[in-house]
Structure formats: C-alpha cells, structure tokens
All heavy atoms as TSV, in Angstrom:
chain	resi	resn	atom	element	x	y	z
A	1	MET	N	N	96.793	44.131	147.267
A	1	MET	CA	C	97.283	42.795	146.855
A	1	MET	C	C	96.533	41.800	147.752
A	1	MET	O	O	95.787	42.219	148.673
A	1	MET	CB	C	98.750	42.684	147.152
A	1	MET	CG	C	99.619	43.325	146.134
A	1	MET	SD	S	101.341	42.790	146.391
A	1	MET	CE	C	102.120	44.305	145.838
A	2	SER	N	N	96.746	40.595	147.409
A	2	SER	CA	C	95.947	39.486	148.195
A	2	SER	C	C	96.618	39.310	149.574
A	2	SER	O	O	97.730	39.714	149.907
A	2	SER	CB	C	95.997	38.212	147.476
A	2	SER	OG	O	97.296	37.607	147.575
A	3	VAL	N	N	95.801	38.813	150.491
A	3	VAL	CA	C	96.294	38.485	151.809
A	3	VAL	C	C	97.508	37.564	151.785
A	3	VAL	O	O	98.392	37.773	152.518
A	3	VAL	CB	C	95.103	37.742	152.587
A	3	VAL	CG1	C	95.650	37.091	153.842
A	3	VAL	CG2	C	94.052	38.683	152.878
A	4	HIS	N	N	97.572	36.580	150.861
A	4	HIS	CA	C	98.681	35.675	150.774
A	4	HIS	C	C	99.953	36.418	150.341
A	4	HIS	O	O	101.004	36.221	150.841
A	4	HIS	CB	C	98.397	34.493	149.830
A	4	HIS	CG	C	97.243	33.788	150.256
A	4	HIS	ND1	N	97.191	33.078	151.417
A	4	HIS	CD2	C	95.991	33.682	149.674
A	4	HIS	CE1	C	95.931	32.475	151.473
A	4	HIS	NE2	N	95.265	32.889	150.470
A	5	ILE	N	N	99.919	37.303	149.445
A	5	ILE	CA	C	101.069	37.952	148.885
A	5	ILE	C	C	101.456	38.991	150.055
A	5	ILE	O	O	102.692	39.035	150.271
A	5	ILE	CB	C	100.752	38.766	147.625
A	5	ILE	CG1	C	100.553	37.775	146.461
A	5	ILE	CG2	C	101.971	39.735	147.293
A	5	ILE	CD1	C	100.176	38.335	145.169
A	6	ASP	N	N	100.562	39.656	150.715
A	6	ASP	CA	C	100.955	40.534	151.781
A	6	ASP	C	C	101.662	39.769	152.834
A	6	ASP	O	O	102.706	40.173	153.443
A	6	ASP	CB	C	99.700	41.189	152.403
A	6	ASP	CG	C	99.066	42.194	151.415
A	6	ASP	OD1	O	99.770	42.727	150.463
A	6	ASP	OD2	O	97.913	42.570	151.632
A	7	SER	N	N	101.172	38.573	153.122
A	7	SER	CA	C	101.844	37.675	154.188
A	7	SER	C	C	103.257	37.333	153.735
A	7	SER	O	O	104.123	37.307	154.565
A	7	SER	CB	C	100.995	36.489	154.494
A	7	SER	OG	O	101.554	35.607	155.419
A	8	LEU	N	N	103.375	36.959	152.479
A	8	LEU	CA	C	104.670	36.562	151.868
A	8	LEU	C	C	105.647	37.689	151.993
A	8	LEU	O	O	106.826	37.444	152.302
A	8	LEU	CB	C	104.495	36.121	150.466
A	8	LEU	CG	C	105.724	35.679	149.690
A	8	LEU	CD1	C	106.373	34.425	150.296
A	8	LEU	CD2	C	105.361	35.306	148.300
A	9	LEU	N	N	105.166	38.849	151.701
A	9	LEU	CA	C	106.089	39.998	151.705
A	9	LEU	C	C	106.621	40.392	153.151
A	9	LEU	O	O	107.631	41.086	153.264
A	9	LEU	CB	C	105.427	41.220	151.093
A	9	LEU	CG	C	105.234	41.147	149.506
A	9	LEU	CD1	C	104.406	42.203	149.030
A	9	LEU	CD2	C	106.649	41.059	148.872
A	10	LEU	N	N	105.971	39.805	154.199
A	10	LEU	CA	C	106.517	39.948	155.570
A	10	LEU	C	C	107.575	39.030	155.913
A	10	LEU	O	O	108.227	39.136	156.901
A	10	LEU	CB	C	105.318	39.932	156.508
A	10	LEU	CG	C	104.222	40.910	156.390
A	10	LEU	CD1	C	103.031	40.562	157.352
A	10	LEU	CD2	C	104.757	42.279	156.623
A	11	SER	N	N	107.765	38.007	155.050
A	11	SER	CA	C	108.805	36.925	155.301
A	11	SER	C	C	110.144	37.497	155.016
A	11	SER	O	O	110.387	38.390	154.141
A	11	SER	CB	C	108.494	35.770	154.463
A	11	SER	OG	O	107.210	35.319	154.592
A	12	ARG	N	N	111.187	36.882	155.672
A	12	ARG	CA	C	112.570	37.197	155.468
A	12	ARG	C	C	113.182	36.130	154.575
A	12	ARG	O	O	114.091	36.431	153.745
A	12	ARG	CB	C	113.397	37.211	156.781
A	12	ARG	CG	C	113.099	38.357	157.567
A	12	ARG	CD	C	114.212	38.573	158.503
A	12	ARG	NE	N	113.761	39.122	159.781
A	12	ARG	CZ	C	114.569	39.105	160.865
A	12	ARG	NH1	N	115.782	38.646	160.829
A	12	ARG	NH2	N	114.068	39.633	161.947
A	13	ARG	N	N	112.722	34.984	154.657
A	13	ARG	CA	C	113.236	33.737	153.941
A	13	ARG	C	C	112.137	32.951	153.443
A	13	ARG	O	O	111.096	32.717	154.116
A	13	ARG	CB	C	114.160	32.992	154.812
A	13	ARG	CG	C	115.457	33.628	155.195
A	13	ARG	CD	C	116.308	32.721	156.104
A	13	ARG	NE	N	116.897	33.665	157.043
A	13	ARG	CZ	C	116.406	33.999	158.227
A	13	ARG	NH1	N	115.264	33.516	158.627
A	13	ARG	NH2	N	117.042	34.814	159.056
A	14	VAL	N	N	112.383	32.301	152.271
A	14	VAL	CA	C	111.241	31.426	151.629
A	14	VAL	C	C	112.088	30.179	151.115
A	14	VAL	O	O	113.198	30.363	150.490
A	14	VAL	CB	C	110.555	32.130	150.506
A	14	VAL	CG1	C	109.654	31.120	149.775
A	14	VAL	CG2	C	109.719	33.271	151.055
A	15	LEU	N	N	111.515	29.021	151.410
A	15	LEU	CA	C	112.081	27.799	150.853
A	15	LEU	C	C	111.135	27.308	149.757
A	15	LEU	O	O	109.911	26.997	150.061
A	15	LEU	CB	C	112.184	26.748	151.978
A	15	LEU	CG	C	112.554	25.372	151.563
A	15	LEU	CD1	C	113.988	25.370	150.993
A	15	LEU	CD2	C	112.411	24.396	152.800
A	16	LEU	N	N	111.643	27.079	148.626
A	16	LEU	CA	C	110.853	26.550	147.549
A	16	LEU	C	C	111.211	25.106	147.310
A	16	LEU	O	O	112.402	24.687	147.274
A	16	LEU	CB	C	111.262	27.312	146.125
A	16	LEU	CG	C	110.939	28.869	146.193
A	16	LEU	CD1	C	111.452	29.490	144.908
A	16	LEU	CD2	C	109.523	29.161	146.403
A	17	LEU	N	N	110.120	24.333	147.230
A	17	LEU	CA	C	110.439	22.812	147.092
A	17	LEU	C	C	109.877	22.463	145.641
A	17	LEU	O	O	110.514	22.836	144.677
A	17	LEU	CB	C	109.674	22.093	148.117
A	17	LEU	CG	C	110.209	22.370	149.630
A	17	LEU	CD1	C	109.228	21.621	150.640
A	17	LEU	CD2	C	111.592	21.905	149.694
A	18	GLN	N	N	108.991	21.538	145.576
A	18	GLN	CA	C	108.645	20.987	144.310
A	18	GLN	C	C	107.633	21.900	143.652
A	18	GLN	O	O	106.753	22.509	144.238
A	18	GLN	CB	C	107.918	19.590	144.500
A	18	GLN	CG	C	107.754	18.807	143.333
A	18	GLN	CD	C	109.056	18.228	142.779
A	18	GLN	OE1	O	109.998	18.079	143.478
A	18	GLN	NE2	N	109.066	17.934	141.523
A	19	GLY	N	N	107.648	22.031	142.259
A	19	GLY	CA	C	106.710	22.925	141.600
A	19	GLY	C	C	106.757	22.531	140.108
A	19	GLY	O	O	107.343	21.539	139.697
A	20	PRO	N	N	106.145	23.348	139.304
A	20	PRO	CA	C	106.003	23.041	137.931
A	20	PRO	C	C	107.343	23.217	137.194
A	20	PRO	O	O	108.147	24.019	137.577
A	20	PRO	CB	C	104.990	24.093	137.328
A	20	PRO	CG	C	104.995	25.180	138.387
A	20	PRO	CD	C	105.425	24.617	139.694
A	21	LEU	N	N	107.655	22.442	136.130
A	21	LEU	CA	C	108.824	22.621	135.439
A	21	LEU	C	C	108.709	23.860	134.561
A	21	LEU	O	O	107.558	24.316	134.186
A	21	LEU	CB	C	109.018	21.425	134.422
A	21	LEU	CG	C	109.483	20.080	135.072
A	21	LEU	CD1	C	109.550	19.099	134.049
A	21	LEU	CD2	C	110.844	20.315	135.727
A	22	GLY	N	N	109.775	24.450	134.302
A	22	GLY	CA	C	109.812	25.686	133.581
A	22	GLY	C	C	110.501	26.808	134.350
A	22	GLY	O	O	111.094	26.626	135.340
A	23	SER	N	N	110.213	28.066	133.892
A	23	SER	CA	C	110.971	29.156	134.463
A	23	SER	C	C	110.232	29.827	135.678
A	23	SER	O	O	110.618	30.797	136.204
A	23	SER	CB	C	111.205	30.254	133.401
A	23	SER	OG	O	109.937	30.678	132.851
A	24	PHE	N	N	109.015	29.194	136.119
A	24	PHE	CA	C	108.291	29.873	137.135
A	24	PHE	C	C	109.053	30.056	138.358
A	24	PHE	O	O	109.120	31.219	138.971
A	24	PHE	CB	C	107.047	28.920	137.501
A	24	PHE	CG	C	106.370	29.475	138.707
A	24	PHE	CD1	C	105.487	30.583	138.602
A	24	PHE	CD2	C	106.460	28.871	139.930
A	24	PHE	CE1	C	104.886	31.070	139.746
A	24	PHE	CE2	C	105.820	29.368	141.056
A	24	PHE	CZ	C	105.015	30.497	141.014
A	25	PHE	N	N	109.735	29.058	138.948
A	25	PHE	CA	C	110.550	29.247	140.224
A	25	PHE	C	C	111.737	30.229	140.002
A	25	PHE	O	O	112.022	30.994	140.888
A	25	PHE	CB	C	111.050	27.925	140.720
A	25	PHE	CG	C	110.156	27.163	141.666
A	25	PHE	CD1	C	110.052	25.808	141.566
A	25	PHE	CD2	C	109.236	27.847	142.474
A	25	PHE	CE1	C	109.154	25.101	142.383
A	25	PHE	CE2	C	108.507	27.193	143.324
A	25	PHE	CZ	C	108.400	25.812	143.361
A	26	SER	N	N	112.277	30.268	138.881
A	26	SER	CA	C	113.437	31.225	138.642
A	26	SER	C	C	112.836	32.679	138.658
A	26	SER	O	O	113.422	33.559	139.244
A	26	SER	CB	C	114.043	30.924	137.274
A	26	SER	OG	O	115.092	31.838	137.012
A	27	GLN	N	N	111.678	32.891	137.937
A	27	GLN	CA	C	111.153	34.172	137.976
A	27	GLN	C	C	110.549	34.581	139.432
A	27	GLN	O	O	110.702	35.753	139.793
A	27	GLN	CB	C	109.994	34.250	136.938
A	27	GLN	CG	C	110.449	34.136	135.548
A	27	GLN	CD	C	109.327	33.960	134.536
A	27	GLN	OE1	O	108.119	34.029	134.941
A	27	GLN	NE2	N	109.666	33.736	133.295
A	28	PHE	N	N	110.016	33.570	140.021
A	28	PHE	CA	C	109.487	33.770	141.415
A	28	PHE	C	C	110.617	34.131	142.388
A	28	PHE	O	O	110.510	35.026	143.178
A	28	PHE	CB	C	108.653	32.621	141.831
A	28	PHE	CG	C	107.992	32.775	143.217
A	28	PHE	CD1	C	107.286	33.834	143.440
A	28	PHE	CD2	C	108.117	31.750	144.132
A	28	PHE	CE1	C	106.621	34.002	144.774
A	28	PHE	CE2	C	107.516	31.844	145.373
A	28	PHE	CZ	C	106.732	32.976	145.609
A	29	ALA	N	N	111.732	33.430	142.258
A	29	ALA	CA	C	112.878	33.736	143.117
A	29	ALA	C	C	113.462	35.076	142.839
A	29	ALA	O	O	113.918	35.768	143.824
A	29	ALA	CB	C	113.952	32.648	142.901
A	30	GLN	N	N	113.503	35.542	141.629
A	30	GLN	CA	C	113.884	36.868	141.260
A	30	GLN	C	C	112.974	37.865	141.918
A	30	GLN	O	O	113.390	38.851	142.416
A	30	GLN	CB	C	114.008	37.047	139.705
A	30	GLN	CG	C	114.499	38.433	139.405
A	30	GLN	CD	C	115.990	38.659	139.904
A	30	GLN	OE1	O	116.794	37.791	139.608
A	30	GLN	NE2	N	116.231	39.745	140.516
A	31	TRP	N	N	111.700	37.714	141.839
A	31	TRP	CA	C	110.724	38.587	142.422
A	31	TRP	C	C	110.917	38.618	143.907
A	31	TRP	O	O	110.927	39.748	144.473
A	31	TRP	CB	C	109.280	38.099	142.054
A	31	TRP	CG	C	108.252	39.048	142.674
A	31	TRP	CD1	C	107.789	40.189	142.100
A	31	TRP	CD2	C	107.547	38.821	143.808
A	31	TRP	NE1	N	106.765	40.671	142.925
A	31	TRP	CE2	C	106.636	39.937	143.962
A	31	TRP	CE3	C	107.490	37.873	144.808
A	31	TRP	CZ2	C	105.734	40.075	145.017
A	31	TRP	CZ3	C	106.606	37.940	145.858
A	31	TRP	CH2	C	105.809	39.135	146.042
A	32	LEU	N	N	111.095	37.565	144.594
A	32	LEU	CA	C	111.398	37.506	146.011
A	32	LEU	C	C	112.659	38.342	146.260
A	32	LEU	O	O	112.654	39.160	147.219
A	32	LEU	CB	C	111.532	35.990	146.492
A	32	LEU	CG	C	110.242	35.231	146.461
A	32	LEU	CD1	C	110.576	33.741	146.770
A	32	LEU	CD2	C	109.241	35.752	147.532
A	33	ASP	N	N	113.681	38.061	145.557
A	33	ASP	CA	C	114.986	38.835	145.760
A	33	ASP	C	C	114.779	40.246	145.561
A	33	ASP	O	O	115.268	41.031	146.382
A	33	ASP	CB	C	116.058	38.269	144.818
A	33	ASP	CG	C	117.418	38.875	145.083
A	33	ASP	OD1	O	117.844	38.741	146.241
A	33	ASP	OD2	O	117.983	39.457	144.156
A	34	ASP	N	N	114.027	40.639	144.594
A	34	ASP	CA	C	113.713	42.042	144.260
A	34	ASP	C	C	112.982	42.746	145.490
A	34	ASP	O	O	113.113	44.008	145.649
A	34	ASP	CB	C	112.885	42.223	143.051
A	34	ASP	CG	C	113.736	41.960	141.724
A	34	ASP	OD1	O	114.872	41.835	141.867
A	34	ASP	OD2	O	113.038	41.777	140.673
A	35	ASN	N	N	112.255	41.929	146.204
A	35	ASN	CA	C	111.533	42.505	147.370
A	35	ASN	C	C	112.251	42.183	148.719
A	35	ASN	O	O	111.698	42.304	149.821
A	35	ASN	CB	C	110.193	41.707	147.429
A	35	ASN	CG	C	109.208	42.395	146.430
A	35	ASN	OD1	O	108.714	43.506	146.561
A	35	ASN	ND2	N	109.041	41.709	145.306
A	36	GLY	N	N	113.555	41.922	148.643
A	36	GLY	CA	C	114.403	41.689	149.825
A	36	GLY	C	C	114.275	40.493	150.578
A	36	GLY	O	O	114.509	40.404	151.852
A	37	ILE	N	N	113.683	39.445	150.038
A	37	ILE	CA	C	113.436	38.172	150.640
A	37	ILE	C	C	114.424	37.112	150.127
A	37	ILE	O	O	114.630	36.958	148.853
A	37	ILE	CB	C	111.994	37.690	150.358
A	37	ILE	CG1	C	111.010	38.750	150.832
A	37	ILE	CG2	C	111.726	36.376	150.982
A	37	ILE	CD1	C	109.588	38.527	150.375
A	38	GLN	N	N	115.143	36.496	151.059
A	38	GLN	CA	C	116.073	35.354	150.665
A	38	GLN	C	C	115.387	34.226	150.217
A	38	GLN	O	O	114.291	33.836	150.872
A	38	GLN	CB	C	116.954	34.974	151.854
A	38	GLN	CG	C	117.963	36.056	152.260
A	38	GLN	CD	C	118.824	35.570	153.469
A	38	GLN	OE1	O	118.286	34.770	154.366
A	38	GLN	NE2	N	120.017	35.954	153.505
A	39	CYS	N	N	115.797	33.585	149.149
A	39	CYS	CA	C	115.080	32.403	148.603
A	39	CYS	C	C	116.014	31.270	148.535
A	39	CYS	O	O	117.110	31.363	148.025
A	39	CYS	CB	C	114.645	32.798	147.139
A	39	CYS	SG	S	113.737	31.465	146.344
A	40	TYR	N	N	115.543	30.104	149.031
A	40	TYR	CA	C	116.238	28.884	148.922
A	40	TYR	C	C	115.459	27.908	148.144
A	40	TYR	O	O	114.243	27.832	148.224
A	40	TYR	CB	C	116.515	28.351	150.343
A	40	TYR	CG	C	117.268	29.333	151.225
A	40	TYR	CD1	C	116.702	30.230	152.023
A	40	TYR	CD2	C	118.752	29.250	151.175
A	40	TYR	CE1	C	117.312	31.094	152.761
A	40	TYR	CE2	C	119.502	30.145	152.014
A	40	TYR	CZ	C	118.703	31.002	152.782
A	40	TYR	OH	O	119.450	31.944	153.600
A	41	LYS	N	N	116.104	27.106	147.314
A	41	LYS	CA	C	115.500	26.143	146.401
A	41	LYS	C	C	116.151	24.836	146.567
A	41	LYS	O	O	117.313	24.685	146.506
A	41	LYS	CB	C	115.584	26.650	144.999
A	41	LYS	CG	C	115.065	25.624	143.911
A	41	LYS	CD	C	113.576	25.649	143.752
A	41	LYS	CE	C	113.162	24.873	142.664
A	41	LYS	NZ	N	113.120	23.458	142.850
A	42	VAL	N	N	115.298	23.792	146.803
A	42	VAL	CA	C	115.854	22.400	146.819
A	42	VAL	C	C	115.363	21.711	145.599
A	42	VAL	O	O	114.259	21.716	145.187
A	42	VAL	CB	C	115.218	21.683	148.058
A	42	VAL	CG1	C	115.773	20.218	148.091
A	42	VAL	CG2	C	115.647	22.384	149.279
A	43	ASN	N	N	116.352	21.184	144.861
A	43	ASN	CA	C	116.147	20.557	143.600
A	43	ASN	C	C	115.974	19.003	143.872
A	43	ASN	O	O	116.934	18.418	144.368
A	43	ASN	CB	C	117.208	20.763	142.574
A	43	ASN	CG	C	117.206	22.284	142.207
A	43	ASN	OD1	O	116.183	22.843	142.043
A	43	ASN	ND2	N	118.435	22.807	142.050
A	44	PHE	N	N	114.991	18.387	143.367
A	44	PHE	CA	C	114.702	16.916	143.600
A	44	PHE	C	C	115.044	16.092	142.420
A	44	PHE	O	O	115.159	14.960	142.417
A	44	PHE	CB	C	113.235	16.705	143.917
A	44	PHE	CG	C	112.897	17.195	145.344
A	44	PHE	CD1	C	112.167	18.353	145.522
A	44	PHE	CD2	C	113.281	16.520	146.496
A	44	PHE	CE1	C	111.849	18.780	146.795
A	44	PHE	CE2	C	113.049	16.972	147.772
A	44	PHE	CZ	C	112.262	18.186	147.885
A	45	ASN	N	N	115.159	16.784	141.214
A	45	ASN	CA	C	115.529	16.071	140.009
A	45	ASN	C	C	116.209	16.915	138.976
A	45	ASN	O	O	116.399	18.053	139.247
A	45	ASN	CB	C	114.163	15.413	139.323
A	45	ASN	CG	C	113.211	16.520	138.985
A	45	ASN	OD1	O	113.545	17.474	138.275
A	45	ASN	ND2	N	111.971	16.375	139.428
A	46	GLY	N	N	116.605	16.320	137.903
A	46	GLY	CA	C	117.364	17.091	136.889
A	46	GLY	C	C	116.601	18.241	136.323
A	46	GLY	O	O	117.161	19.187	136.016
A	47	GLY	N	N	115.227	18.108	136.150
A	47	GLY	CA	C	114.456	19.145	135.561
A	47	GLY	C	C	114.438	20.336	136.433
A	47	GLY	O	O	114.537	21.487	136.018
A	48	ASP	N	N	114.423	20.132	137.774
A	48	ASP	CA	C	114.448	21.267	138.757
A	48	ASP	C	C	115.807	21.904	138.608
A	48	ASP	O	O	115.854	23.140	138.587
A	48	ASP	CB	C	114.280	20.740	140.110
A	48	ASP	CG	C	112.864	20.259	140.541
A	48	ASP	OD1	O	111.917	20.652	139.804
A	48	ASP	OD2	O	112.761	19.605	141.566
A	49	ALA	N	N	116.913	21.217	138.630
A	49	ALA	CA	C	118.177	21.789	138.554
A	49	ALA	C	C	118.405	22.533	137.188
A	49	ALA	O	O	119.045	23.611	137.136
A	49	ALA	CB	C	119.359	20.696	138.575
A	50	PHE	N	N	117.887	21.995	136.098
A	50	PHE	CA	C	117.975	22.558	134.747
A	50	PHE	C	C	117.372	24.046	134.777
A	50	PHE	O	O	117.972	24.998	134.146
A	50	PHE	CB	C	117.463	21.675	133.647
A	50	PHE	CG	C	117.537	22.252	132.327
A	50	PHE	CD1	C	118.729	22.296	131.629
A	50	PHE	CD2	C	116.415	22.858	131.668
A	50	PHE	CE1	C	118.852	22.737	130.347
A	50	PHE	CE2	C	116.476	23.410	130.477
A	50	PHE	CZ	C	117.836	23.330	129.772
A	51	PHE	N	N	116.178	24.139	135.261
A	51	PHE	CA	C	115.398	25.334	135.126
A	51	PHE	C	C	115.686	26.311	136.251
A	51	PHE	O	O	115.389	27.505	136.220
A	51	PHE	CB	C	113.916	25.013	135.129
A	51	PHE	CG	C	113.406	24.498	133.847
A	51	PHE	CD1	C	113.171	23.225	133.720
A	51	PHE	CD2	C	113.373	25.308	132.633
A	51	PHE	CE1	C	112.651	22.697	132.558
A	51	PHE	CE2	C	112.942	24.760	131.452
A	51	PHE	CZ	C	112.601	23.426	131.320
A	52	SER	N	N	116.309	25.913	137.412
A	52	SER	CA	C	116.604	26.742	138.540
A	52	SER	C	C	117.886	27.466	138.463
A	52	SER	O	O	118.899	26.927	138.057
A	52	SER	CB	C	116.546	25.833	139.787
A	52	SER	OG	O	116.798	26.631	140.911
A	53	LYS	N	N	117.826	28.730	138.914
A	53	LYS	CA	C	119.026	29.546	139.008
A	53	LYS	C	C	119.409	29.636	140.524
A	53	LYS	O	O	120.394	30.220	140.853
A	53	LYS	CB	C	118.746	30.895	138.315
A	53	LYS	CG	C	118.638	30.820	136.849
A	53	LYS	CD	C	118.454	32.075	136.223
A	53	LYS	CE	C	118.289	31.950	134.759
A	53	LYS	NZ	N	117.775	33.212	134.089
A	54	THR	N	N	118.471	29.283	141.385
A	54	THR	CA	C	118.709	29.321	142.788
A	54	THR	C	C	118.936	27.964	143.338
A	54	THR	O	O	117.969	27.186	143.277
A	54	THR	CB	C	117.479	29.962	143.499
A	54	THR	OG1	O	117.222	31.174	142.933
A	54	THR	CG2	C	117.723	30.208	144.983
A	55	LEU	N	N	120.029	27.591	143.700
A	55	LEU	CA	C	120.340	26.238	144.092
A	55	LEU	C	C	120.872	26.082	145.510
A	55	LEU	O	O	121.431	27.050	146.085
A	55	LEU	CB	C	121.571	25.761	143.197
A	55	LEU	CG	C	121.273	25.683	141.744
A	55	LEU	CD1	C	122.587	25.179	140.995
A	55	LEU	CD2	C	120.155	24.749	141.427
A	56	ILE	N	N	120.525	25.022	146.178
A	56	ILE	CA	C	120.943	24.685	147.454
A	56	ILE	C	C	121.753	23.414	147.339
A	56	ILE	O	O	121.362	22.499	146.710
A	56	ILE	CB	C	119.892	24.547	148.542
A	56	ILE	CG1	C	119.595	25.929	149.022
A	56	ILE	CG2	C	120.197	23.592	149.567
A	56	ILE	CD1	C	118.712	25.955	150.338
C-alpha cells in the first residue's frame, strides 16, 4: 500500500471535515471502521448531513 494509507492505518481516530458531496465520506468512514479506526465527521452544510452516516 502507499505510505499515506500505511500511516492512516496506524491512527486510532480520524476527523473528516470538508469533502466532495456524495457517498465518498460514508464509504471511507465505513472502511476506517472496518479497520478499527474511530471516525468523526463534522458537517458544515445540509449536503454534508444528507450524505453522511457518521455525525458529530
């Protein structure tokens, strides 16, 4: 895997902020969870909240 993914997999917690609209963050959060990493998501607008399944 890439250096960045290897580094990410060493993390215990990840904070997701602004990103593309759509299901990317939801799928990414699920991948993180599947790898034992706690995921927190901050929603800045209605689009973020609509597509996100991980809420703070």
